[in-house]
N, CA, C and O atoms as a GROMACS GRO file, in nm:
protein
  444
    1MET      N    1   8.286   9.057 -13.855
    1MET     CA    2   8.430   9.073 -13.775
    1MET      C    3   8.480   8.930 -13.767
    1MET      O    4   8.409   8.830 -13.757
    2GLU      N    5   8.596   8.935 -13.771
    2GLU     CA    6   8.679   8.790 -13.781
    2GLU      C    7   8.718   8.738 -13.613
    2GLU      O    8   8.777   8.809 -13.531
    3GLU      N    9   8.680   8.632 -13.596
    3GLU     CA   10   8.705   8.588 -13.444
    3GLU      C   11   8.860   8.555 -13.421
    3GLU      O   12   8.921   8.477 -13.493
    4GLN      N   13   8.916   8.621 -13.313
    4GLN     CA   14   9.055   8.597 -13.293
    4GLN      C   15   9.063   8.442 -13.217
    4GLN      O   16   8.972   8.401 -13.145
    5HIS      N   17   9.177   8.370 -13.244
    5HIS     CA   18   9.180   8.227 -13.183
    5HIS      C   19   9.319   8.261 -13.110
    5HIS      O   20   9.424   8.300 -13.162
    6ILE      N   21   9.295   8.241 -12.999
    6ILE     CA   22   9.453   8.245 -12.894
    6ILE      C   23   9.501   8.101 -12.897
    6ILE      O   24   9.421   8.012 -12.867
    7ILE      N   25   9.615   8.075 -12.929
    7ILE     CA   26   9.693   7.966 -12.915
    7ILE      C   27   9.776   7.957 -12.789
    7ILE      O   28   9.870   8.033 -12.766
    8GLU      N   29   9.736   7.859 -12.709
    8GLU     CA   30   9.793   7.831 -12.576
    8GLU      C   31   9.926   7.760 -12.606
    8GLU      O   32   9.923   7.670 -12.690
    9THR      N   33  10.036   7.790 -12.549
    9THR     CA   34  10.139   7.721 -12.554
    9THR      C   35  10.219   7.694 -12.407
    9THR      O   36  10.207   7.778 -12.317
   10ARG      N   37  10.289   7.590 -12.390
   10ARG     CA   38  10.366   7.594 -12.265
   10ARG      C   39  10.497   7.510 -12.293
   10ARG      O   40  10.494   7.393 -12.331
   11ASN      N   41  10.610   7.581 -12.271
   11ASN     CA   42  10.749   7.547 -12.301
   11ASN      C   43  10.749   7.503 -12.457
   11ASN      O   44  10.800   7.401 -12.503
   12GLY      N   45  10.683   7.598 -12.524
   12GLY     CA   46  10.712   7.580 -12.684
   12GLY      C   47  10.583   7.486 -12.737
   12GLY      O   48  10.539   7.504 -12.850
   13ARG      N   49  10.528   7.390 -12.651
   13ARG     CA   50  10.443   7.292 -12.686
   13ARG      C   51  10.308   7.364 -12.724
   13ARG      O   52  10.287   7.477 -12.681
   14THR      N   53  10.218   7.303 -12.801
   14THR     CA   54  10.080   7.340 -12.826
   14THR      C   55   9.989   7.267 -12.755
   14THR      O   56   9.878   7.309 -12.720
   15SER      N   57  10.045   7.126 -12.725
   15SER     CA   58   9.960   7.040 -12.644
   15SER      C   59  10.029   6.992 -12.523
   15SER      O   60  10.143   6.946 -12.517
   16PHE      N   61   9.945   7.010 -12.428
   16PHE     CA   62  10.014   6.956 -12.295
   16PHE      C   63   9.888   6.950 -12.202
   16PHE      O   64   9.772   6.971 -12.237
   17PHE      N   65   9.936   6.916 -12.069
   17PHE     CA   66   9.836   6.915 -11.952
   17PHE      C   67   9.895   6.978 -11.838
   17PHE      O   68  10.003   6.937 -11.796
   18ASP      N   69   9.832   7.081 -11.780
   18ASP     CA   70   9.864   7.162 -11.675
   18ASP      C   71   9.800   7.147 -11.533
   18ASP      O   72   9.793   7.241 -11.453
   19GLY      N   73   9.754   7.019 -11.509
   19GLY     CA   74   9.721   7.008 -11.380
   19GLY      C   75   9.837   6.978 -11.289
   19GLY      O   76   9.942   6.939 -11.341
   20GLY      N   77   9.826   6.994 -11.146
   20GLY     CA   78   9.906   6.949 -11.054
   20GLY      C   79   9.881   6.815 -10.975
   20GLY      O   80   9.769   6.769 -10.954
   21LEU      N   81   9.993   6.763 -10.936
   21LEU     CA   82   9.968   6.631 -10.854
   21LEU      C   83   9.902   6.650 -10.747
   21LEU      O   84   9.832   6.552 -10.716
   22LEU      N   85   9.893   6.764 -10.656
   22LEU     CA   86   9.836   6.780 -10.540
   22LEU      C   87   9.688   6.813 -10.555
   22LEU      O   88   9.603   6.796 -10.468
   23GLN      N   89   9.670   6.863 -10.677
   23GLN     CA   90   9.534   6.900 -10.720
   23GLN      C   91   9.454   6.764 -10.752
   23GLN      O   92   9.334   6.746 -10.730
   24TYR      N   93   9.548   6.669 -10.811
   24TYR     CA   94   9.479   6.552 -10.846
   24TYR      C   95   9.456   6.460 -10.713
   24TYR      O   96   9.356   6.389 -10.697
   25ILE      N   97   9.556   6.471 -10.625
   25ILE     CA   98   9.524   6.375 -10.509
   25ILE      C   99   9.411   6.456 -10.433
   25ILE      O  100   9.328   6.391 -10.370
   26GLY      N  101   9.404   6.562 -10.434
   26GLY     CA  102   9.278   6.641 -10.354
   26GLY      C  103   9.160   6.628 -10.424
   26GLY      O  104   9.060   6.642 -10.354
   27TRP      N  105   9.145   6.608 -10.530
   27TRP     CA  106   8.995   6.586 -10.600
   27TRP      C  107   8.969   6.429 -10.583
   27TRP      O  108   8.855   6.389 -10.557
   28THR      N  109   9.093   6.327 -10.602
   28THR     CA  110   9.048   6.206 -10.612
   28THR      C  111   9.001   6.149 -10.442
   28THR      O  112   8.921   6.060 -10.416
   29ILE      N  113   9.068   6.219 -10.359
   29ILE     CA  114   9.040   6.200 -10.214
   29ILE      C  115   8.890   6.256 -10.206
   29ILE      O  116   8.810   6.186 -10.144
   30LEU      N  117   8.848   6.366 -10.259
   30LEU     CA  118   8.718   6.414 -10.210
   30LEU      C  119   8.630   6.338 -10.304
   30LEU      O  120   8.513   6.329 -10.264
   31GLY      N  121   8.653   6.290 -10.402
   31GLY     CA  122   8.554   6.194 -10.488
   31GLY      C  123   8.522   6.064 -10.422
   31GLY      O  124   8.411   6.012 -10.408
   32THR      N  125   8.674   6.009 -10.371
   32THR     CA  126   8.632   5.872 -10.276
   32THR      C  127   8.555   5.903 -10.151
   32THR      O  128   8.474   5.819 -10.111
   33LEU      N  129   8.572   6.009 -10.089
   33LEU     CA  130   8.494   6.028  -9.949
   33LEU      C  131   8.346   6.058  -9.990
   33LEU      O  132   8.256   6.006  -9.924
   34VAL      N  133   8.318   6.133 -10.089
   34VAL     CA  134   8.191   6.159 -10.123
   34VAL      C  135   8.105   6.022 -10.157
   34VAL      O  136   7.995   5.996 -10.108
   35THR      N  137   8.169   5.950 -10.242
   35THR     CA  138   8.132   5.817 -10.281
   35THR      C  139   8.099   5.707 -10.161
   35THR      O  140   8.003   5.630 -10.156
   36ILE      N  141   8.211   5.725 -10.062
   36ILE     CA  142   8.186   5.632  -9.942
   36ILE      C  143   8.083   5.673  -9.861
   36ILE      O  144   7.998   5.596  -9.817
   37CYS      N  145   8.092   5.829  -9.834
   37CYS     CA  146   7.989   5.870  -9.728
   37CYS      C  147   7.842   5.851  -9.811
   37CYS      O  148   7.745   5.854  -9.734
   38THR      N  149   7.815   5.835  -9.926
   38THR     CA  150   7.682   5.827  -9.981
   38THR      C  151   7.667   5.681 -10.025
   38THR      O  152   7.566   5.653 -10.089
   39ILE      N  153   7.750   5.592  -9.999
   39ILE     CA  154   7.713   5.468 -10.014
   39ILE      C  155   7.704   5.425 -10.183
   39ILE      O  156   7.641   5.330 -10.229
   40GLY      N  157   7.782   5.519 -10.253
   40GLY     CA  158   7.811   5.492 -10.386
   40GLY      C  159   7.693   5.597 -10.477
   40GLY      O  160   7.708   5.630 -10.595
   41ILE      N  161   7.593   5.632 -10.402
   41ILE     CA  162   7.482   5.698 -10.462
   41ILE      C  163   7.548   5.831 -10.544
   41ILE      O  164   7.499   5.861 -10.652
   42CYS      N  165   7.643   5.897 -10.498
   42CYS     CA  166   7.699   6.002 -10.555
   42CYS      C  167   7.832   5.992 -10.630
   42CYS      O  168   7.904   6.091 -10.643
   43TYR      N  169   7.872   5.845 -10.690
   43TYR     CA  170   7.958   5.825 -10.758
   43TYR      C  171   7.962   5.907 -10.890
   43TYR      O  172   8.064   5.965 -10.928
   44PRO      N  173   7.855   5.908 -10.952
   44PRO     CA  174   7.846   5.990 -11.074
   44PRO      C  175   7.914   6.134 -11.067
   44PRO      O  176   7.996   6.177 -11.147
   45TRP      N  177   7.859   6.204 -10.948
   45TRP     CA  178   7.920   6.325 -10.912
   45TRP      C  179   8.076   6.306 -10.910
   45TRP      O  180   8.148   6.364 -10.991
   46ALA      N  181   8.116   6.237 -10.829
   46ALA     CA  182   8.270   6.217 -10.803
   46ALA      C  183   8.347   6.216 -10.959
   46ALA      O  184   8.437   6.295 -10.989
   47LEU      N  185   8.281   6.091 -11.067
   47LEU     CA  186   8.343   6.103 -11.176
   47LEU      C  187   8.359   6.215 -11.238
   47LEU      O  188   8.470   6.254 -11.274
   48CYS      N  189   8.230   6.291 -11.263
   48CYS     CA  190   8.216   6.433 -11.305
   48CYS      C  191   8.315   6.538 -11.257
   48CYS      O  192   8.359   6.629 -11.327
   49MET      N  193   8.346   6.515 -11.122
   49MET     CA  194   8.436   6.609 -11.077
   49MET      C  195   8.580   6.589 -11.101
   49MET      O  196   8.650   6.691 -11.107
   50VAL      N  197   8.640   6.463 -11.117
   50VAL     CA  198   8.739   6.415 -11.146
   50VAL      C  199   8.760   6.441 -11.302
   50VAL      O  200   8.861   6.504 -11.336
   51TYR      N  201   8.680   6.400 -11.391
   51TYR     CA  202   8.683   6.417 -11.548
   51TYR      C  203   8.706   6.556 -11.564
   51TYR      O  204   8.792   6.597 -11.642
   52GLY      N  205   8.633   6.633 -11.494
   52GLY     CA  206   8.642   6.798 -11.513
   52GLY      C  207   8.765   6.827 -11.508
   52GLY      O  208   8.811   6.874 -11.612
   53TRP      N  209   8.833   6.815 -11.423
   53TRP     CA  210   8.963   6.861 -11.365
   53TRP      C  211   9.040   6.812 -11.472
   53TRP      O  212   9.106   6.887 -11.544
   54LYS      N  213   9.036   6.698 -11.486
   54LYS     CA  214   9.152   6.620 -11.602
   54LYS      C  215   9.127   6.705 -11.735
   54LYS      O  216   9.219   6.765 -11.791
   55ILE      N  217   9.006   6.706 -11.777
   55ILE     CA  218   8.990   6.769 -11.915
   55ILE      C  219   9.000   6.897 -11.906
   55ILE      O  220   9.067   6.947 -11.996
   56ASN      N  221   8.944   6.993 -11.807
   56ASN     CA  222   8.978   7.128 -11.817
   56ASN      C  223   9.137   7.161 -11.789
   56ASN      O  224   9.174   7.279 -11.785
   57HIS      N  225   9.202   7.085 -11.776
   57HIS     CA  226   9.368   7.100 -11.766
   57HIS      C  227   9.430   7.048 -11.878
   57HIS      O  228   9.551   7.024 -11.867
   58THR      N  229   9.363   7.020 -12.005
   58THR     CA  230   9.418   6.975 -12.104
   58THR      C  231   9.397   7.065 -12.236
   58THR      O  232   9.289   7.112 -12.270
   59VAL      N  233   9.512   7.079 -12.299
   59VAL     CA  234   9.525   7.180 -12.418
   59VAL      C  235   9.575   7.087 -12.536
   59VAL      O  236   9.673   7.015 -12.515
   60ILE      N  237   9.519   7.086 -12.643
   60ILE     CA  238   9.544   7.014 -12.769
   60ILE      C  239   9.548   7.108 -12.890
   60ILE      O  240   9.452   7.169 -12.937
   61GLU      N  241   9.682   7.110 -12.935
   61GLU     CA  242   9.689   7.197 -13.039
   61GLU      C  243   9.648   7.333 -13.003
   61GLU      O  244   9.580   7.396 -13.085
   62GLY      N  245   9.684   7.390 -12.883
   62GLY     CA  246   9.658   7.534 -12.842
   62GLY      C  247   9.544   7.545 -12.802
   62GLY      O  248   9.522   7.653 -12.747
   63LYS      N  249   9.434   7.455 -12.810
   63LYS     CA  250   9.299   7.492 -12.776
   63LYS      C  251   9.261   7.400 -12.650
   63LYS      O  252   9.260   7.277 -12.653
   64ARG      N  253   9.232   7.474 -12.547
   64ARG     CA  254   9.180   7.418 -12.432
   64ARG      C  255   9.033   7.344 -12.418
   64ARG      O  256   8.924   7.392 -12.452
   65LEU      N  257   9.058   7.215 -12.360
   65LEU     CA  258   8.919   7.121 -12.356
   65LEU      C  259   8.848   7.169 -12.266
   65LEU      O  260   8.910   7.239 -12.186
   66LYS      N  261   8.711   7.156 -12.242
   66LYS     CA  262   8.628   7.213 -12.170
   66LYS      C  263   8.522   7.105 -12.140
   66LYS      O  264   8.457   7.065 -12.236
   67PHE      N  265   8.499   7.055 -12.025
   67PHE     CA  266   8.419   6.958 -11.980
   67PHE      C  267   8.243   7.007 -11.952
   67PHE      O  268   8.225   7.108 -11.884
   68GLN      N  269   8.157   6.953 -11.990
   68GLN     CA  270   8.028   7.039 -12.003
   68GLN      C  271   7.946   6.927 -11.907
   68GLN      O  272   7.852   6.982 -11.850
   69GLY      N  273   7.956   6.798 -11.879
   69GLY     CA  274   7.903   6.711 -11.827
   69GLY      C  275   7.854   6.742 -11.680
   69GLY      O  276   7.922   6.809 -11.602
   70SER      N  277   7.733   6.688 -11.648
   70SER     CA  278   7.702   6.707 -11.538
   70SER      C  279   7.671   6.574 -11.435
   70SER      O  280   7.643   6.472 -11.498
   71ALA      N  281   7.672   6.563 -11.323
   71ALA     CA  282   7.643   6.455 -11.243
   71ALA      C  283   7.504   6.414 -11.270
   71ALA      O  284   7.481   6.293 -11.279
   72PHE      N  285   7.412   6.496 -11.283
   72PHE     CA  286   7.267   6.458 -11.289
   72PHE      C  287   7.241   6.414 -11.433
   72PHE      O  288   7.143   6.342 -11.450
   73GLY      N  289   7.323   6.452 -11.549
   73GLY     CA  290   7.308   6.403 -11.664
   73GLY      C  291   7.377   6.253 -11.670
   73GLY      O  292   7.323   6.171 -11.743
   74LEU      N  293   7.477   6.220 -11.607
   74LEU     CA  294   7.540   6.111 -11.582
   74LEU      C  295   7.464   6.002 -11.495
   74LEU      O  296   7.474   5.879 -11.507
   75PHE      N  297   7.397   6.062 -11.418
   75PHE     CA  298   7.302   5.949 -11.315
   75PHE      C  299   7.219   5.876 -11.378
   75PHE      O  300   7.206   5.758 -11.348
   76GLY      N  301   7.138   5.940 -11.488
   76GLY     CA  302   7.024   5.878 -11.538
   76GLY      C  303   7.082   5.756 -11.636
   76GLY      O  304   7.018   5.652 -11.655
   77HIS      N  305   7.209   5.783 -11.696
   77HIS     CA  306   7.291   5.660 -11.769
   77HIS      C  307   7.334   5.587 -11.689
   77HIS      O  308   7.343   5.470 -11.726
   78TRP      N  309   7.377   5.618 -11.553
   78TRP     CA  310   7.442   5.510 -11.456
   78TRP      C  311   7.349   5.417 -11.408
   78TRP      O  312   7.385   5.301 -11.385
   79ILE      N  313   7.217   5.461 -11.386
   79ILE     CA  314   7.120   5.371 -11.336
   79ILE      C  315   7.070   5.269 -11.456
   79ILE      O  316   7.045   5.149 -11.439
   80LYS      N  317   7.060   5.341 -11.577
   80LYS     CA  318   7.018   5.251 -11.689
   80LYS      C  319   7.118   5.133 -11.701
   80LYS      O  320   7.085   5.017 -11.722
   81TRP      N  321   7.240   5.176 -11.687
   81TRP     CA  322   7.371   5.075 -11.710
   81TRP      C  323   7.380   4.974 -11.598
   81TRP      O  324   7.408   4.857 -11.622
   82LEU      N  325   7.357   5.018 -11.472
   82LEU     CA  326   7.353   4.941 -11.366
   82LEU      C  327   7.239   4.831 -11.396
   82LEU      O  328   7.264   4.711 -11.400
   83LEU      N  329   7.128   4.879 -11.412
   83LEU     CA  330   7.019   4.784 -11.454
   83LEU      C  331   7.027   4.674 -11.543
   83LEU      O  332   6.991   4.557 -11.526
   84LEU      N  333   7.093   4.742 -11.664
   84LEU     CA  334   7.128   4.647 -11.787
   84LEU      C  335   7.226   4.524 -11.731
   84LEU      O  336   7.205   4.403 -11.746
   85THR      N  337   7.331   4.579 -11.667
   85THR     CA  338   7.433   4.476 -11.596
   85THR      C  339   7.360   4.404 -11.516
   85THR      O  340   7.385   4.284 -11.531
   86ILE      N  341   7.275   4.426 -11.432
   86ILE     CA  342   7.191   4.317 -11.349
   86ILE      C  343   7.105   4.234 -11.408
   86ILE      O  344   7.089   4.124 -11.356
   87ILE      N  345   7.044   4.265 -11.509
   87ILE     CA  346   6.964   4.187 -11.607
   87ILE      C  347   7.033   4.112 -11.690
   87ILE      O  348   6.977   4.011 -11.731
   88THR      N  349   7.143   4.135 -11.726
   88THR     CA  350   7.247   4.039 -11.811
   88THR      C  351   7.329   3.959 -11.728
   88THR      O  352   7.423   3.895 -11.776
   89ILE      N  353   7.300   3.956 -11.599
   89ILE     CA  354   7.406   3.883 -11.510
   89ILE      C  355   7.551   3.918 -11.522
   89ILE      O  356   7.639   3.832 -11.514
   90GLY      N  357   7.576   4.056 -11.543
   90GLY     CA  358   7.691   4.116 -11.540
   90GLY      C  359   7.763   4.138 -11.692
   90GLY      O  360   7.867   4.201 -11.711
   91ILE      N  361   7.698   4.083 -11.775
   91ILE     CA  362   7.755   4.072 -11.924
   91ILE      C  363   7.769   4.227 -11.971
   91ILE      O  364   7.873   4.274 -12.018
   92TYR      N  365   7.647   4.302 -11.952
   92TYR     CA  366   7.662   4.435 -11.988
   92TYR      C  367   7.782   4.520 -11.939
   92TYR      O  368   7.840   4.608 -12.002
   93GLY      N  369   7.810   4.474 -11.805
   93GLY     CA  370   7.923   4.542 -11.736
   93GLY      C  371   8.046   4.569 -11.829
   93GLY      O  372   8.110   4.672 -11.812
   94PHE      N  373   8.078   4.488 -11.919
   94PHE     CA  374   8.182   4.501 -12.010
   94PHE      C  375   8.185   4.627 -12.101
   94PHE      O  376   8.289   4.684 -12.135
   95TRP      N  377   8.062   4.663 -12.136
   95TRP     CA  378   8.044   4.764 -12.219
   95TRP      C  379   8.025   4.898 -12.145
   95TRP      O  380   8.018   5.006 -12.204
   96VAL      N  381   8.019   4.885 -12.028
   96VAL     CA  382   7.986   5.005 -11.924
   96VAL      C  383   8.111   5.129 -11.943
   96VAL      O  384   8.088   5.249 -11.952
   97PHE      N  385   8.241   5.067 -11.945
   97PHE     CA  386   8.349   5.151 -11.965
   97PHE      C  387   8.338   5.215 -12.099
   97PHE      O  388   8.369   5.332 -12.118
   98ILE      N  389   8.302   5.152 -12.173
   98ILE     CA  390   8.300   5.200 -12.336
   98ILE      C  391   8.189   5.322 -12.338
   98ILE      O  392   8.213   5.425 -12.400
   99LYS      N  393   8.083   5.305 -12.276
   99LYS     CA  394   7.967   5.382 -12.273
   99LYS      C  395   8.013   5.516 -12.190
   99LYS      O  396   7.992   5.630 -12.233
  100LEU      N  397   8.069   5.491 -12.079
  100LEU     CA  398   8.124   5.599 -12.002
  100LEU      C  399   8.224   5.693 -12.090
  100LEU      O  400   8.209   5.815 -12.094
  101GLU      N  401   8.319   5.629 -12.156
  101GLU     CA  402   8.407   5.687 -12.214
  101GLU      C  403   8.344   5.796 -12.336
  101GLU      O  404   8.381   5.912 -12.354
  102ASP      N  405   8.247   5.729 -12.408
  102ASP     CA  406   8.155   5.781 -12.502
  102ASP      C  407   8.073   5.914 -12.449
  102ASP      O  408   8.081   6.019 -12.513
  103TRP      N  409   8.003   5.904 -12.344
  103TRP     CA  410   7.956   6.000 -12.260
  103TRP      C  411   8.038   6.134 -12.218
  103TRP      O  412   7.996   6.250 -12.218
  104LYS      N  413   8.180   6.083 -12.180
  104LYS     CA  414   8.274   6.181 -12.152
  104LYS      C  415   8.317   6.261 -12.276
  104LYS      O  416   8.338   6.382 -12.264
  105VAL      N  417   8.333   6.201 -12.393
  105VAL     CA  418   8.375   6.249 -12.508
  105VAL      C  419   8.246   6.344 -12.579
  105VAL      O  420   8.258   6.438 -12.657
  106LYS      N  421   8.143   6.295 -12.535
  106LYS     CA  422   8.024   6.377 -12.593
  106LYS      C  423   8.003   6.515 -12.516
  106LYS      O  424   7.955   6.616 -12.567
  107ASN      N  425   8.041   6.504 -12.402
  107ASN     CA  426   8.030   6.608 -12.287
  107ASN      C  427   8.176   6.715 -12.317
  107ASN      O  428   8.191   6.820 -12.254
  108THR      N  429   8.244   6.681 -12.389
  108THR     CA  430   8.392   6.770 -12.401
  108THR      C  431   8.402   6.855 -12.523
  108THR      O  432   8.396   6.799 -12.632
  109ILE      N  433   8.415   6.966 -12.517
  109ILE     CA  434   8.423   7.070 -12.618
  109ILE      C  435   8.588   7.156 -12.609
  109ILE      O  436   8.665   7.162 -12.513
  110PHE      N  437   8.600   7.206 -12.725
  110PHE     CA  438   8.714   7.288 -12.742
  110PHE      C  439   8.670   7.429 -12.675
  110PHE      O  440   8.553   7.462 -12.691
  111LYS      N  441   8.739   7.498 -12.615
  111LYS     CA  442   8.688   7.639 -12.565
  111LYS      C  443   8.756   7.724 -12.683
  111LYS      O  444   8.743   7.847 -12.687
   0.00000   0.00000   0.00000
């Protein structure tokens, strides 16, 4: 049996973002509060929450993206990156952004 592919469109476009400003503000405030209240320990959870919102509201060429990353999965990497940054007196910190982007992409699929 052949699988049916549904192409999502918005205003005639097949690539779009359908998240709203108030949602973004809400997720950002919640992530900030969680990070502050846990003295940064739950920062990976806040990142996953905001990444998930952004990615799950993105459609490319009619296919919706889906974020499958977890805070637990990111936490291990986060500790490793923090230790490498401390050991290298901050030098590894320049690569953390790239590693984080790579992790985000590895955990993103087309629905």
